[in-house]
TORPA-4810 file (N, C-alpha, C, O; in nm, 3 decimals):
<nodes>
NODE_1_3.518_-4.719_0.093_3.418_-4.817_0.231_3.328_-4.792_0.278_3.326_-4.725_0.381_M
NODE_2_3.197_-4.845_0.206_2.990_-4.777_0.147_2.916_-4.765_0.289_2.947_-4.866_0.352_E
NODE_3_2.825_-4.678_0.372_2.801_-4.664_0.423_2.653_-4.760_0.489_2.576_-4.755_0.393_M
NODE_4_2.601_-4.816_0.569_2.460_-4.885_0.583_2.398_-4.787_0.477_2.422_-4.692_0.401_S
NODE_5_2.313_-4.864_0.517_2.094_-4.732_0.476_2.135_-4.658_0.618_2.160_-4.537_0.624_R
NODE_6_2.139_-4.780_0.768_2.131_-4.687_0.874_2.211_-4.568_0.937_2.189_-4.463_0.999_Q
NODE_7_2.317_-4.639_0.890_2.451_-4.506_0.890_2.353_-4.378_0.879_2.310_-4.300_0.964_Q
NODE_8_2.323_-4.394_0.662_2.300_-4.306_0.652_2.225_-4.184_0.684_2.248_-4.064_0.696_R
NODE_9_2.061_-4.318_0.698_1.975_-4.193_0.777_2.033_-4.148_0.938_1.972_-4.059_0.998_R
NODE_10_2.132_-4.202_0.990_2.160_-4.147_1.144_2.234_-4.073_1.089_2.156_-3.979_1.085_S
NODE_11_2.357_-4.021_1.022_2.398_-3.878_0.983_2.297_-3.786_0.908_2.307_-3.663_0.909_L
NODE_12_2.192_-3.861_0.839_2.095_-3.714_0.797_2.063_-3.676_0.955_2.092_-3.565_0.999_E
NODE_13_2.001_-3.778_1.035_1.909_-3.734_1.126_1.997_-3.568_1.193_1.974_-3.448_1.202_R
NODE_14_2.079_-3.645_1.220_2.209_-3.610_1.295_2.240_-3.418_1.216_2.231_-3.315_1.283_Q
NODE_15_2.270_-3.423_1.090_2.262_-3.257_0.957_2.196_-3.189_1.075_2.233_-3.106_1.159_S
NODE_16_2.040_-3.281_1.039_1.925_-3.225_1.069_1.852_-3.200_1.176_1.733_-3.211_1.206_S
NODE_17_1.973_-3.155_1.237_1.941_-3.113_1.419_2.002_-3.018_1.377_1.940_-2.915_1.350_K
NODE_18_2.121_-3.023_1.362_2.243_-2.870_1.409_2.134_-2.752_1.292_2.103_-2.748_1.173_K
NODE_19_2.107_-2.666_1.426_2.030_-2.552_1.359_2.271_-2.497_1.280_2.381_-2.516_1.333_P
NODE_20_2.221_-2.418_1.114_2.296_-2.290_1.090_2.237_-2.175_1.106_2.121_-2.134_1.098_T
NODE_21_2.360_-2.120_1.136_2.297_-1.996_1.096_2.377_-1.901_0.989_2.492_-1.906_0.944_Y
NODE_22_2.303_-1.842_0.975_2.428_-1.754_0.879_2.493_-1.631_0.889_2.604_-1.583_0.865_D
NODE_23_2.342_-1.581_0.949_2.347_-1.437_0.924_2.428_-1.436_1.146_2.434_-1.523_1.234_M
NODE_24_2.468_-1.295_1.139_2.511_-1.246_1.289_2.358_-1.169_1.331_2.265_-1.109_1.277_T
NODE_25_2.399_-1.210_1.446_2.233_-1.117_1.554_2.236_-0.985_1.556_2.172_-0.937_1.649_R
NODE_26_2.292_-0.903_1.479_2.333_-0.778_1.429_2.193_-0.749_1.334_2.094_-0.676_1.333_T
NODE_27_2.279_-0.894_1.229_2.214_-0.822_1.112_2.088_-0.959_1.039_2.031_-0.978_0.931_Q
NODE_28_2.095_-1.023_1.169_1.884_-1.015_1.246_1.823_-0.973_1.241_1.708_-1.017_1.245_V
NODE_29_1.861_-0.826_1.225_1.805_-0.706_1.397_1.824_-0.641_1.269_1.810_-0.738_1.194_V
NODE_30_1.834_-0.594_1.235_1.839_-0.512_1.062_1.754_-0.580_1.001_1.648_-0.519_0.997_E
NODE_31_1.748_-0.683_0.949_1.706_-0.757_0.853_1.472_-0.784_0.952_1.372_-0.784_0.880_A
NODE_32_1.468_-0.795_1.061_1.399_-0.781_1.073_1.333_-0.676_1.095_1.211_-0.684_1.091_T
NODE_33_1.426_-0.494_1.138_1.396_-0.369_1.099_1.350_-0.370_0.951_1.238_-0.422_0.955_K
NODE_34_1.372_-0.346_0.852_1.296_-0.341_0.701_1.255_-0.406_0.649_1.239_-0.379_0.530_T
NODE_35_1.216_-0.517_0.691_1.064_-0.607_0.706_0.962_-0.498_0.778_0.887_-0.409_0.736_T
NODE_36_0.996_-0.550_0.906_0.865_-0.469_0.931_0.775_-0.286_0.918_0.666_-0.230_0.920_I
NODE_37_0.983_-0.256_0.900_0.893_-0.118_0.787_0.893_-0.139_0.630_0.911_-0.052_0.545_A
NODE_38_0.880_-0.212_0.621_0.844_-0.220_0.464_0.701_-0.355_0.519_0.595_-0.311_0.473_Q
NODE_39_0.681_-0.455_0.575_0.532_-0.388_0.626_0.418_-0.282_0.634_0.306_-0.268_0.584_E
NODE_40_0.517_-0.199_0.740_0.435_-0.041_0.741_0.475_-0.020_0.643_0.438_-0.120_0.582_I
NODE_41_0.527_0.040_0.575_0.514_0.080_0.443_0.384_0.072_0.387_0.300_0.161_0.382_E
NODE_42_0.373_-0.099_0.328_0.273_-0.145_0.284_0.115_-0.185_0.336_0.012_-0.214_0.275_K
NODE_43_0.138_-0.176_0.429_0.041_-0.125_0.544_-0.079_-0.010_0.505_-0.199_-0.020_0.480_A
NODE_44_0.019_0.110_0.512_0.034_0.304_0.528_-0.064_0.259_0.340_-0.177_0.308_0.336_K
NODE_45_-0.037_0.206_0.254_-0.022_0.229_0.182_-0.169_0.194_0.119_-0.241_0.271_0.054_K
NODE_46_-0.199_0.033_0.162_-0.300_-0.046_0.146_-0.475_0.022_0.215_-0.584_0.012_0.160_E
NODE_47_-0.437_0.099_0.368_-0.469_0.176_0.377_-0.483_0.356_0.356_-0.519_0.442_0.437_L
NODE_48_-0.451_0.365_0.253_-0.483_0.496_0.210_-0.565_0.465_0.048_-0.645_0.533_-0.016_S
NODE_49_-0.497_0.323_0.021_-0.638_0.333_-0.101_-0.800_0.291_-0.038_-0.900_0.318_-0.105_I
NODE_50_-0.813_0.210_0.120_-0.946_0.182_0.181_-0.988_0.330_0.145_-1.040_0.363_0.038_Y
NODE_51_-0.960_0.409_0.245_-0.991_0.595_0.264_-1.017_0.648_0.203_-1.074_0.755_0.221_Y
NODE_52_-0.972_0.572_0.048_-0.960_0.635_-0.027_-1.082_0.658_-0.124_-1.116_0.755_-0.193_T
NODE_53_-1.137_0.531_-0.104_-1.218_0.481_-0.225_-1.323_0.552_-0.079_-1.373_0.662_-0.104_G
NODE_54_-1.355_0.490_0.069_-1.472_0.542_0.101_-1.469_0.700_0.184_-1.527_0.723_0.289_V
NODE_55_-1.393_0.790_0.113_-1.458_0.916_0.036_-1.541_0.977_-0.085_-1.621_1.066_-0.115_I
NODE_56_-1.452_0.845_-0.146_-1.505_0.920_-0.262_-1.612_0.874_-0.344_-1.661_0.907_-0.452_A
NODE_57_-1.656_0.700_-0.172_-1.837_0.668_-0.177_-1.872_0.753_-0.059_-1.979_0.720_-0.007_S
NODE_58_-1.827_0.826_-0.019_-2.017_0.969_0.050_-1.954_1.013_-0.067_-2.038_1.011_-0.157_A
NODE_59_-1.810_1.065_-0.122_-1.939_1.187_-0.167_-2.013_1.131_-0.370_-2.069_1.221_-0.433_F
NODE_60_-2.004_1.027_-0.420_-2.069_1.022_-0.503_-2.218_0.997_-0.483_-2.309_1.041_-0.554_F
NODE_61_-2.239_0.866_-0.302_-2.377_0.905_-0.280_-2.421_1.052_-0.251_-2.534_1.089_-0.283_I
NODE_62_-2.357_1.112_-0.207_-2.416_1.292_-0.164_-2.471_1.349_-0.260_-2.577_1.402_-0.294_S
NODE_63_-2.293_1.307_-0.324_-2.407_1.365_-0.436_-2.549_1.304_-0.509_-2.651_1.371_-0.519_L
NODE_64_-2.539_1.205_-0.543_-2.674_1.054_-0.658_-2.783_1.143_-0.576_-2.869_1.205_-0.639_H
NODE_65_-2.773_1.152_-0.349_-2.864_1.194_-0.311_-2.926_1.318_-0.306_-3.048_1.324_-0.293_D
NODE_66_-2.809_1.493_-0.318_-2.823_1.585_-0.237_-2.818_1.647_-0.413_-2.850_1.766_-0.423_E
NODE_67_-2.771_1.555_-0.583_-2.785_1.666_-0.673_-2.833_1.597_-0.783_-2.759_1.620_-0.880_Y
NODE_68_-2.913_1.532_-0.807_-2.918_1.392_-0.858_-2.850_1.288_-0.981_-2.879_1.219_-1.078_G
NODE_69_-2.750_1.330_-0.906_-2.635_1.257_-1.025_-2.690_1.130_-1.054_-2.728_1.051_-0.968_F
NODE_70_-2.696_1.107_-1.202_-2.669_0.937_-1.180_-2.533_0.857_-1.259_-2.436_0.900_-1.321_G
NODE_71_-2.578_0.731_-1.225_-2.485_0.694_-1.300_-2.341_0.660_-1.407_-2.260_0.571_-1.383_K
NODE_72_-2.335_0.749_-1.523_-2.338_0.800_-1.632_-2.280_0.891_-1.598_-2.158_0.874_-1.605_K
NODE_73_-2.331_1.039_-1.543_-2.298_1.189_-1.462_-2.138_1.093_-1.335_-2.019_1.107_-1.309_R
NODE_74_-2.262_1.000_-1.300_-2.092_0.948_-1.159_-1.990_0.906_-1.209_-1.890_0.920_-1.139_L
NODE_75_-1.969_0.839_-1.349_-1.872_0.797_-1.338_-1.768_0.829_-1.494_-1.674_0.761_-1.537_K
NODE_76_-1.825_0.954_-1.551_-1.738_1.122_-1.544_-1.674_1.115_-1.520_-1.565_1.078_-1.563_T
NODE_77_-1.753_1.188_-1.343_-1.682_1.249_-1.283_-1.555_1.171_-1.244_-1.453_1.237_-1.261_L
NODE_78_-1.531_1.020_-1.184_-1.459_0.928_-1.192_-1.414_0.938_-1.230_-1.317_0.973_-1.163_L
NODE_79_-1.371_0.936_-1.416_-1.256_0.977_-1.494_-1.188_1.084_-1.443_-1.070_1.093_-1.410_A
NODE_80_-1.316_1.197_-1.439_-1.149_1.370_-1.428_-1.103_1.314_-1.335_-0.980_1.306_-1.329_A
NODE_81_-1.185_1.258_-1.232_-1.059_1.244_-1.146_-0.909_1.187_-1.175_-0.798_1.240_-1.175_V
NODE_82_-0.955_1.060_-1.199_-0.861_1.017_-1.200_-0.772_1.079_-1.347_-0.680_0.997_-1.355_G
NODE_83_-0.754_1.176_-1.460_-0.728_1.282_-1.536_-0.717_1.327_-1.423_-0.604_1.279_-1.414_N
NODE_84_-0.734_1.390_-1.297_-0.642_1.525_-1.271_-0.501_1.375_-1.132_-0.387_1.408_-1.096_T
NODE_85_-0.548_1.279_-1.106_-0.443_1.202_-0.977_-0.350_1.134_-1.065_-0.255_1.061_-1.032_M
NODE_86_-0.410_1.184_-1.237_-0.268_1.111_-1.296_-0.167_1.226_-1.413_-0.092_1.200_-1.507_D
NODE_87_-0.220_1.389_-1.336_-0.179_1.510_-1.348_-0.106_1.494_-1.176_-0.006_1.550_-1.129_S
NODE_88_-0.189_1.408_-1.120_-0.050_1.466_-0.988_0.096_1.361_-0.967_0.204_1.382_-0.911_V
NODE_89_0.008_1.177_-1.083_0.105_1.139_-1.031_0.281_1.189_-1.171_0.391_1.135_-1.181_T
NODE_90_0.207_1.333_-1.261_0.316_1.226_-1.438_0.380_1.413_-1.349_0.452_1.484_-1.418_A
NODE_91_0.343_1.457_-1.218_0.363_1.573_-1.123_0.380_1.700_-1.266_0.487_1.751_-1.300_G
NODE_92_0.280_1.721_-1.314_0.266_1.806_-1.346_0.187_1.981_-1.257_0.199_2.104_-1.251_T
NODE_93_0.105_1.855_-1.202_0.057_1.978_-1.082_0.026_1.915_-0.930_-0.068_1.836_-0.923_V
NODE_94_0.098_1.945_-0.813_0.159_1.865_-0.641_0.019_1.847_-0.551_-0.066_1.881_-0.633_S
NODE_95_-0.030_1.823_-0.464_-0.173_1.817_-0.381_-0.094_1.903_-0.351_-0.092_1.886_-0.229_L
NODE_96_-0.042_1.966_-0.366_-0.035_2.064_-0.235_-0.085_2.160_-0.358_-0.177_2.241_-0.341_E
NODE_97_-0.042_2.150_-0.434_-0.110_2.295_-0.585_-0.337_2.262_-0.543_-0.417_2.354_-0.557_D
NODE_98_-0.376_2.130_-0.500_-0.501_2.153_-0.588_-0.550_2.181_-0.415_-0.559_2.303_-0.405_L
NODE_99_-0.569_2.143_-0.339_-0.554_2.143_-0.162_-0.565_2.385_-0.171_-0.642_2.471_-0.128_V
NODE_100_-0.435_2.382_-0.255_-0.514_2.594_-0.250_-0.559_2.603_-0.375_-0.572_2.719_-0.414_Q
NODE_101_-0.594_2.494_-0.472_-0.657_2.541_-0.553_-0.808_2.572_-0.471_-0.852_2.687_-0.474_I
NODE_102_-0.861_2.497_-0.421_-1.015_2.445_-0.311_-0.939_2.583_-0.328_-0.909_2.656_-0.423_C
NODE_103_-0.922_2.582_-0.201_-0.915_2.701_-0.086_-0.968_2.874_-0.154_-1.057_2.949_-0.117_K
NODE_104_-0.842_2.890_-0.294_-0.818_3.013_-0.384_-1.002_3.039_-0.451_-1.101_3.108_-0.426_D
NODE_105_-0.960_2.934_-0.542_-1.120_2.907_-0.619_-1.311_2.900_-0.575_-1.401_2.970_-0.624_E
NODE_106_-1.325_2.763_-0.444_-1.366_2.688_-0.434_-1.408_2.843_-0.320_-1.518_2.897_-0.333_F
NODE_107_-1.305_2.897_-0.215_-1.306_2.847_-0.120_-1.329_2.768_-0.016_-1.390_2.813_0.080_D
NODE_108_-1.279_2.619_-0.018_-1.303_2.562_0.067_-1.154_2.501_0.157_-1.057_2.494_0.081_I
NODE_109_-1.144_2.486_0.209_-1.005_2.489_0.295_-1.020_2.311_0.372_-1.016_2.279_0.490_D
NODE_110_-1.037_2.233_0.261_-0.959_2.060_0.327_-0.970_2.008_0.444_-1.043_1.946_0.522_V
NODE_111_-0.849_2.066_0.422_-0.701_2.022_0.544_-0.720_2.098_0.692_-0.636_2.081_0.781_L
</nodes>
């Protein structure tokens, strides 16, 4: 027996109104915790990138104002800093090593 249009629509409304839960409460809590942790890590990374840019900008402005560094010199310096950070990424040197070098060779304690 074939359903009429009215019966099909009524059946569709009833099936769409019933909530379907595929997860237990514990699974929902765990999924929420995981999502929140991922969002926190994402925010930390974004803030880290932002503040690194702010600090670099402060250094570049100071070098320009105090020592007359121009565009070419600042871009060369930025490339050199990029190379140093590539060494950190590659594992050739650690961030702790960079801090120690500043302390030992330049008598600057950056932390």
